[in-house]
C-alpha positions in Angstrom: -9.8 -12.6 -21.3 -8.9 -15.6 -23.5 -11.5 -18.0 -21.9 -13.5 -20.4 -23.9 -14.8 -24.0 -24.2 -15.6 -25.8 -20.9 -14.1 -23.0 -18.7 -16.4 -20.4 -20.2 -19.4 -22.8 -19.8 -18.5 -23.2 -16.1 -18.6 -19.5 -15.6 -21.8 -19.1 -17.5 -23.5 -21.8 -15.4 -22.3 -20.0 -12.3 -23.8 -16.7 -13.3 -27.0 -17.7 -15.1 -30.3 -18.9 -13.6 -30.1 -16.9 -10.4 -33.0 -15.1 -8.7 -33.6 -13.0 -5.6 -36.5 -12.4 -3.3 -37.5 -10.3 -0.3 -38.4 -12.0 3.0 -40.3 -10.2 5.7 -41.0 -12.4 8.7 -42.5 -15.6 7.3 -43.6 -14.0 4.1 -41.5 -14.1 0.9 -42.0 -12.2 -2.3 -42.1 -13.9 -5.7 -38.5 -14.7 -7.0 -37.2 -12.1 -9.4 -34.7 -13.3 -12.1 -31.3 -11.6 -12.0 -29.8 -10.6 -15.4 -26.7 -8.9 -14.0 -24.4 -8.9 -11.0 -22.4 -11.5 -9.1 -23.5 -13.3 -5.9 -22.1 -11.9 -2.7 -19.8 -14.1 -0.6 -18.5 -16.2 -3.4 -14.8 -16.6 -4.0 -15.2 -16.1 -7.7 -17.3 -12.9 -7.5 -14.5 -10.3 -6.8 -12.4 -11.7 -9.6 -15.4 -11.7 -12.0 -16.3 -8.2 -11.0 -12.8 -7.0 -11.7 -12.9 -8.5 -15.1 -16.2 -6.7 -15.7 -14.6 -3.4 -14.6 -11.4 -3.8 -16.7 -12.7 -1.6 -19.6 -13.0 1.3 -17.2 -9.2 1.4 -16.9 -9.0 1.9 -20.7 -11.4 4.8 -20.4 -9.3 6.5 -17.7 -6.0 5.8 -19.5 -7.5 7.4 -22.7 -7.4 10.7 -20.9 -3.8 10.4 -19.7 -4.7 9.2 -16.2 -3.8 6.1 -14.3 -6.0 4.0 -12.0 -6.1 1.3 -9.4 -9.2 -1.0 -9.1 -10.0 -2.6 -5.8 -13.2 -4.5 -6.4 -15.9 -1.8 -6.2 -13.4 1.0 -5.3 -11.6 2.9 -8.0 -8.7 5.3 -7.6 -7.7 7.7 -10.4 -4.3 9.3 -10.4 -3.6 12.3 -12.6 -0.3 14.2 -12.8 0.1 17.6 -14.2 2.3 20.8 -13.8 1.0 23.3 -11.3 0.6 26.0 -14.0 -1.3 23.7 -16.4 -4.5 25.2 -17.7 -5.5 22.1 -19.7 -5.2 19.6 -16.8 -8.3 20.5 -14.9 -10.4 20.3 -18.1 -9.0 16.9 -19.0 -9.6 15.6 -15.5 -13.2 16.7 -15.6 -13.6 15.1 -19.0 -12.2 11.9 -17.6 -14.6 12.0 -14.7 -17.5 12.6 -17.1 -16.5 9.6 -19.2 -16.2 7.5 -16.0 -19.7 8.5 -15.0 -21.0 7.8 -18.5 -19.4 4.3 -18.6 -20.9 3.5 -15.2 -24.4 4.3 -16.4 -24.1 2.4 -19.6 -22.8 -0.7 -17.7 -25.6 -0.6 -15.0 -23.3 0.6 -12.2 -24.1 3.5 -9.9 -21.4 6.0 -8.9 -21.7 7.8 -5.6 -20.2 11.4 -5.7 -21.0 11.8 -2.0 -18.5 9.0 -1.1 -15.9 10.2 -3.7 -12.9 12.2 -2.3 -10.3 14.3 -4.1 -6.8 14.9 -2.8 -4.3 17.4 -4.4 -0.7 16.4 -3.7 1.6 19.3 -4.3 3.9 21.9 -2.8 2.2 24.2 -0.3 2.5 27.1 -2.7 0.4 25.3 -5.3 -2.6 24.2 -3.2 -4.7 27.3 -3.7 -5.4 26.5 -7.4 -9.0 27.5 -7.1 -10.8 24.7 -8.9 -12.7 21.5 -8.0 -13.1 18.3 -9.9 -16.7 17.6 -11.0 -18.2 14.1 -11.0 -21.6 13.5 -12.3 -22.6 17.1 -11.8 -21.3 17.3 -8.3 -18.2 19.4 -7.3 -15.8 17.4 -5.2 -14.1 19.5 -2.5 -10.4 19.0 -2.2 -9.6 17.2 1.1 -6.6 17.8 3.3 -6.3 14.0 3.8 -7.9 10.9 2.5 -7.8 7.2 3.5 -6.4 4.8 0.9 -6.5 1.1 1.8 -6.3 2.0 5.5 -3.5 4.6 5.1 -4.1 8.3 5.7 -2.6 10.3 2.9 -2.2 14.1 3.3 -1.7 16.7 0.6 2.1 16.9 1.4 2.6 13.2 1.8 4.2 13.7 5.2 2.3 10.7 6.6 2.2 12.5 10.0 -1.5 11.8 10.4 -1.1 8.2 9.5 1.8 7.7 12.0 -0.2 9.4 14.7 -3.3 7.3 14.0 -1.3 4.0 14.0 0.6 4.9 17.2 -2.6 5.9 19.0 -4.4 2.6 18.1 -1.4 0.5 18.9 -0.9 2.1 22.3 -4.6 1.5 23.0 -4.2 -2.2 22.2 -1.1 -2.3 24.4 -3.1 -1.0 27.3 -5.6 -3.8 26.8 -2.9 -6.4 26.5 -1.3 -5.2 29.7 -4.4 -6.3 31.6 -4.0 -9.8 30.2 -0.4 -10.2 31.1 -1.0 -11.8 34.6 -3.0 -14.6 32.9 -0.7 -15.4 30.0 2.7 -17.1 29.7 5.4 -15.3 27.8 5.0 -17.2 24.5 1.2 -16.5 24.4 1.7 -12.9 25.4 4.1 -12.5 22.5 1.6 -14.0 20.1 -1.1 -11.6 21.3 1.2 -8.6 21.0 2.1 -9.6 17.4 -1.5 -10.0 16.5 -2.8 -6.7 18.0 0.2 -4.4 18.0 3.1 -5.5 15.8 0.7 -6.2 12.9 -0.4 -2.5 13.0 3.2 -1.3 12.8 4.0 -3.7 9.9 1.0 -2.8 7.8 2.2 -0.8 4.8 5.4 -0.1 6.7 7.3 0.3 3.4 5.8 3.8 3.4 7.8 4.8 6.5 11.2 4.3 5.0 12.9 7.7 4.9 10.5 9.5 7.2 12.0 12.2 9.5 13.1 10.7 12.8 10.7 13.0 14.7 7.8 11.3 12.8 9.1 7.7 12.9 9.9 8.0 16.6 6.2 7.7 17.5 6.1 4.2 16.1 9.5 3.3 17.6 8.0 4.2 21.0 5.2 1.7 20.4 7.7 -1.1 19.6 9.8 -0.3 22.7 6.7 -0.3 24.9 5.7 -3.7 23.4 9.1 -5.1 24.2 9.0 -3.9 27.8 5.5 -5.4 28.2 6.6 -8.8 27.1 9.8 -8.9 29.0 8.3 -7.1 32.1 11.1 -4.5 32.0 10.7 -1.1 33.6 10.1 1.9 31.4 13.6 3.2 32.3 15.4 0.1 30.9 17.0 0.5 27.5 15.2 -1.2 24.6 18.2 -2.4 22.7 18.9 -5.4 25.0 15.2 -6.2 25.0 15.1 -6.3 21.2 18.1 -8.6 21.1 16.5 -10.9 23.7 13.2 -11.1 21.6 15.2 -11.2 18.4 13.3 -8.2 17.0 14.6 -5.9 14.4 14.0 -2.2 15.4 11.2 -0.5 13.7 13.3 1.3 11.0 15.1 -1.9 10.1 11.8 -3.9 9.9 10.6 -1.3 7.3 13.9 -1.7 5.3 13.6 -5.5 5.5 10.1 -5.2 3.8 11.3 -2.9 1.1 14.4 -5.0 0.3 12.2 -8.1 0.1 10.0 -6.3 -2.4 13.0 -5.3 -4.4 14.3 -8.9 -4.6 10.8 -10.1 -5.7 10.6 -7.4 -8.4 14.0 -8.2 -9.8 13.4 -11.9 -9.9 9.9 -11.9 -11.5 8.1 -12.5 -8.2 6.5 -9.1 -7.9 4.2 -6.8 -9.9 5.7 -5.5 -13.2 4.9 -1.9 -12.4 7.5 -2.0 -9.6 10.0 -3.8 -11.8 9.6 -1.0 -14.3 10.7 1.6 -11.7 14.2 0.2 -11.2 17.0 -0.9 -13.6 20.4 -2.5 -13.2 23.4 -0.2 -13.4 25.2 -0.4 -16.7 28.5 1.5 -16.6 29.8 3.0 -19.8 33.0 1.0 -19.5 33.9 -2.3 -17.9 34.4 -2.0 -14.1 35.1 -4.4 -11.3 31.5 -3.7 -10.0 29.9 -4.6 -13.3 28.8 -8.0 -12.2 27.6 -7.0 -8.7 23.9 -6.6 -9.6 23.8 -2.9 -8.6 20.8 -0.7 -9.4 21.0 2.7 -11.1 20.2 5.5 -8.7 17.9 8.3 -9.7 19.6 11.5 -10.8 19.8 14.1 -8.0 17.9 16.5 -10.2 14.8 14.3 -9.9 14.8 14.2 -6.1 16.3 17.4 -4.8 13.4 19.8 -5.6 10.6 17.7 -3.9 11.6 16.1 -0.6 8.9 13.4 -0.8 10.5 12.0 -4.0 13.4 10.8 -1.9 10.9 8.3 -0.3 9.6 7.1 -3.7 10.3 3.4 -4.5 12.4 4.4 -7.5 14.7 6.4 -5.2 14.7 4.2 -2.1 15.2 0.9 -3.9 18.7 1.6 -5.4 19.9 3.2 -2.2 18.9 0.2 0.0 19.7 -2.5 -2.5 23.2 -1.2 -3.3 24.0 -1.1 0.4 23.6 -4.9 0.7 26.6 -7.3 0.5 26.9 -8.9 -2.9 26.2 -12.4 -1.6 22.8 -11.3 -0.3 21.9 -9.5 -3.5 22.8 -12.7 -5.4 20.9 -15.1 -3.1 19.5 -18.0 -5.2 16.0 -18.1 -3.5 13.7 -15.8 -1.7 13.9 -17.9 1.4 17.7 -17.7 1.4 17.6 -13.9 0.7 15.2 -13.2 3.6 17.3 -15.3 6.0 20.6 -13.7 5.1 19.0 -10.2 5.0 17.6 -10.5 8.5 20.9 -11.7 9.9 22.7 -8.8 8.2 20.2 -6.2 9.3 20.4 -7.6 12.9 24.2 -7.0 12.8 23.7 -3.5 11.5 21.1 -2.7 14.1 23.0 -4.0 17.1 26.6 -3.6 15.9 27.4 -7.3 16.0 
């Protein structure tokens, strides 16, 4: 990792010389020296554990897979054609190498808590094989939870939207009981903390969803606006959003995506997102050459699988190119966010 000298000595002194014991009532066991592991609750521990786990990524990439490491949770992504005979064997070899690396590095893998999801067209889901991890066959799930988001085998996100809407409405029901005891500003704060935060979490995934799916979350936002303003359920939500200066749900999601695009293009975001987009370079000089437009994906890459239209590489050029040039060329992130919200507000309410 390029560490040495005093910095390495600091880390060494942090990790060495530790021991643990068991306490039962007033009786303690003899201390037992620790030769591996990191102390729980420390700010440094998650980072040091990720450094320790870094070679596992090389193992997975050696079999053509990709991975995301979240502390002690590891996700493996493997892409292959539906008619591939080699892919299942390679995936099982990869899982065997992962289990072997874990054993050699004094880590325990838990097949019972490991889940497998096959994302494909419905016609390809009966492929008749199961991944095997450490001698245990992993059944293919219809949906799994990843960082709090429910992903299904068709990536429709219907289960995720229903779950978020259900929890948000439950919180609104509780907040409604507090309304007589709170002034409007405090009530707004509570609604943002318990309801709006749920709608905003990973809301970039909701861009491009069918209206019948997104409508469930729109209803939550409308109910929250009526709760704060004490409006009746018959009253239109548009004037309430304008009064509260809220962007409607769909526009809030677009705001988040466009902010991520700006960060990626200006070196403020992760490189793997920047690698998914590129500036448009026309074959000949055009008036639009200096407008910082992004190259859209070819239609052939999105028309066969509907979910690809919601991929970042497809959504980003469409949303970014729709912005006025002065917003795309904003000098700072703060200026971009301010101008973007004003523009989206005009688009949402026709002002």
